[in-house]
N, C-alpha and C positions, 0 to 999 in steps of 0.2 A: 393630330397633325402637329401640334406643338411639341409633343414628346418625342416624335420621331425626328423632328428638326434638331432638337437639343441633343438627342442621342447621336446623330450624325456629327454634329459639331464636336461633341465630347470625344467620339471615336477618332475623328480627324486630328484633334489635338494630342490625343494619346500616341497616335502612330507618329506624329511629327516629333514628339519629345523622345520617343524611343529611337527614331533615326538619328537625332542629334546625339543621343548617348552612345550609339555605336561609332559614330565619327570621332567622338572624343576618345573612346577606347582605343581606336586604331591609332590616333594621334599620339596618345600616351605610350603605346607599345612601340611606335616609331622613335619616340624620344628616348625611352629606356634603352632601345638598341643602340642609338647614337651615343648615349653616355657610356654604355659598356665598351663600345668601339674606342672611344676616347681614352678611357681608363687603361684598356689593353695597349693602345699605341703608346701611351706615356710609360707604361711598364716595359715595353720593348725598347723605347728610346733610352730609358735609363740603363737597361742592360747593354745596349750597343755602346753608350757612352762609357760604361764601366769596362767594357771589352776593348775599347779604343777604336771602334769602327765609326768614324764621324760621317761617312757617306750614307751609311744606313740610318744613322741618327737624323740626318737632314731629311731623308725620305719620311721617316716617322713624324717629324715636325710638320711636314706638309700635310700628312694624313690628319695630324691633330687639328691643324687649321681648318681643313675641310669639315672635320666633325664638328668643330665649334660653330662653323657657318650653318650646318644643318641643325644643330641644337637651337641656335638663335631663331632660325626660320620656323621650326616646330614651336618654339616658345610663343612667337608672335600669333601663329595660327591658333594655337590652343587658348591663348588670352583673348583673341577675338571671338571665340566660341564660348567664352565665360569661365575658363578654368583659371583659378587663382594660383599664382606661384607654381607653374607647371614643372620647372626644373627641380625645385625642391621637393615637390610631390613625387616626381619620378625617382629621385635619389632615395627617398624613403621607401618607396615600393621596391626598388632593387635591393636595399638593405633587408627589407622584410622577407623577400624571396630567398636571398642568400642565407638568412638566418634559419629559415625553414628547411632548406636543403641540408645544412649542417646538422640540424636536430634530428632529422629523420631520413 
């Protein structure tokens, strides 16, 4: 009876840990997407400024601000789930992915 009880507790804890891990992965994926969007908007804004189109640059600035809000929200959520330095970790993951794409 004891063995069955401990086996059930162990299985429950294992399933709980796996569920948390998938939530973190989804959160990190969302954070990486937001960071990529912010970088793309910054590049587009720089191109608009260089071309002299100030209205498009203002629209890109608004997009950048909304991306920053999303990033900060994701950061707080991930930190509450126990991820240390989520923005830095996402930046490194993006760099690693881009490096792998260039290599092969």
